[in-house]
C-alpha positions as CSV (number, residue, x, y, z in Angstrom):
1,M,19.2,-56.3,-26.8
2,D,18.0,-56.3,-23.0
3,W,15.5,-53.9,-21.4
4,N,18.5,-51.9,-20.1
5,D,19.3,-50.8,-23.6
6,F,15.7,-50.2,-24.5
7,L,14.8,-48.0,-21.5
8,T,18.2,-45.9,-22.0
9,G,17.2,-45.2,-25.6
10,L,13.8,-44.2,-24.3
11,A,15.1,-42.1,-21.5
12,L,17.3,-40.4,-24.0
13,Y,14.5,-39.7,-26.5
14,L,12.6,-38.0,-23.7
15,V,15.5,-35.8,-22.8
16,L,15.7,-34.8,-26.4
17,E,12.0,-34.3,-27.0
18,G,12.1,-32.0,-24.1
19,I,15.1,-29.7,-24.9
20,L,13.0,-27.6,-27.4
21,P,9.9,-26.9,-25.3
22,F,12.1,-26.2,-22.2
23,L,14.3,-23.6,-24.0
24,S,11.8,-21.9,-26.4
25,P,8.3,-22.5,-25.7
26,E,7.0,-20.2,-28.1
27,G,9.2,-21.2,-30.8
28,W,8.3,-25.1,-30.3
29,R,4.6,-23.9,-30.0
30,R,4.9,-21.9,-33.5
31,S,7.0,-25.0,-35.0
32,M,4.1,-27.6,-33.7
33,S,1.3,-25.4,-35.1
34,L,3.3,-25.4,-38.6
35,I,3.8,-29.1,-38.5
36,A,0.2,-29.8,-37.8
37,G,-0.9,-27.8,-40.8
38,L,0.9,-30.0,-43.1
39,P,-0.9,-32.3,-45.3
40,A,-0.9,-36.0,-44.3
41,R,1.4,-37.2,-47.0
42,Q,4.3,-34.8,-46.1
43,L,3.9,-36.2,-42.8
44,R,4.0,-39.5,-43.5
45,I,7.4,-38.8,-45.7
46,F,9.0,-37.0,-43.0
47,G,8.0,-39.8,-40.3
48,L,9.4,-42.3,-42.9
49,A,12.7,-40.3,-43.5
50,S,13.3,-40.2,-39.8
51,M,12.7,-43.8,-39.2
52,L,15.1,-44.6,-41.7
53,A,17.8,-42.1,-40.5
54,G,17.2,-43.7,-36.8
55,V,17.9,-47.3,-38.5
56,V,20.8,-46.1,-40.1
57,L,22.1,-44.5,-37.0
58,L,21.6,-47.5,-34.8
59,A,23.1,-49.9,-37.3
60,F,26.2,-47.8,-37.3
61,V,26.5,-47.5,-33.6
62,R,25.7,-51.3,-33.1
63,S,28.1,-52.3,-35.7
64,G,30.9,-50.7,-33.8
65,T,30.4,-52.9,-30.7
């Protein structure tokens, strides 16, 4: 992996993160307040599931090259 791959991934992440607040600011605000009210354990489980999904997707994409 080189810096170009890392920066490409970071740029894509920022684009995806910006879609919801751009399209529906009020819906995004409601979602964030609901997420902020979740217990720490649920947030950790959600974070772990997201990381695992990302690793699996990355491995799948990288195995094709």
